C-alpha positions in Angstrom: 8.0 4.1 8.8 7.2 4.6 12.4 8.3 8.0 13.8 8.2 9.6 17.2 9.0 13.0 18.6 12.3 13.4 20.3 11.2 15.2 23.5 14.8 16.4 24.1 14.8 18.3 20.8 11.3 19.9 21.1 11.5 23.3 22.9 10.0 23.5 26.3 8.5 26.9 25.4 5.0 26.2 24.1 5.2 28.9 21.4 8.5 27.6 20.0 7.3 24.0 20.2 4.2 25.0 18.2 6.5 26.6 15.5 8.6 23.3 15.3 5.4 21.2 15.0 4.0 23.6 12.3 7.2 23.4 10.4 7.2 19.6 10.5 3.5 19.5 9.5 4.4 21.8 6.5 7.2 19.4 5.5 4.8 16.4 5.7 2.2 18.2 3.6 4.9 18.9 1.0 5.9 15.2 1.0 2.3 14.2 0.6 1.6 16.7 -2.2 4.8 15.6 -4.0 3.9 12.0 -3.7 7.0 11.2 -1.7 4.8 9.5 0.9 1.2 8.3 0.3 -0.1 8.4 3.9 0.8 9.9 7.2 -0.8 9.9 10.6 -0.1 11.0 14.2 -1.1 9.1 17.3 -3.9 10.6 19.4 -1.4 11.3 22.2 0.8 13.2 19.8 3.9 11.1 20.7 4.5 9.9 17.2 2.9 8.3 14.2 3.5 6.6 10.9 4.3 7.4 7.2 3.7 5.0 4.3 5.0 5.1 0.8 5.0 2.8 -2.2 8.5 1.9 -3.5 7.0 1.4 -7.0 9.1 -1.6 -7.5 12.4 0.2 -6.9 12.6 0.2 -3.1 16.2 1.3 -2.9 15.8 4.5 -4.9 12.4 5.4 -3.4 13.7 4.7 0.2 16.7 6.9 -0.4 14.5 9.8 -1.6 12.1 9.4 1.3 14.7 9.0 4.0 16.6 12.0 2.5 13.4 14.1 2.9 12.7 12.7 6.4 16.2 13.5 7.5 15.3 17.2 7.4 12.9 16.5 10.3 15.8 15.3 12.6 16.6 15.8 15.4 12.9 16.6 16.2 11.8 13.1 15.2 13.3 9.6 15.2 12.4 7.1 12.6 12.1 3.3 12.5 12.0 2.2 8.8 11.3 -1.3 7.7 10.2 -2.7 4.3 6.8 -4.4 4.4 6.0 -7.3 2.0 2.6 -7.9 0.5 1.2 -11.5 0.5 2.7 -12.4 -2.9 6.1 -11.1 -1.8 5.8 -13.0 1.5 4.9 -16.2 -0.3 7.8 -15.8 -2.8 10.3 -15.3 0.1 9.4 -18.7 1.5 10.3 -20.6 -1.7 
């Protein structure tokens, strides 16, 4: 999942913006600790970043759980979610 901050939803006031970002970081830490996502990163320019999770073979159920959790971050972030195939899945999809 690629995500980016929605500049229209982030407060202009620096202190309020810091509170929003801290809250979002706390949510991400909770998702990492719970295993909802396995990796998370933010671009050096702080415009957005990525989150990765393993669907554990049940991509629909895991995606619903992860998207449900990520929905709590809206409207502060927007997300672009796309499944990724490993090499074996890619080869199987060609057959």
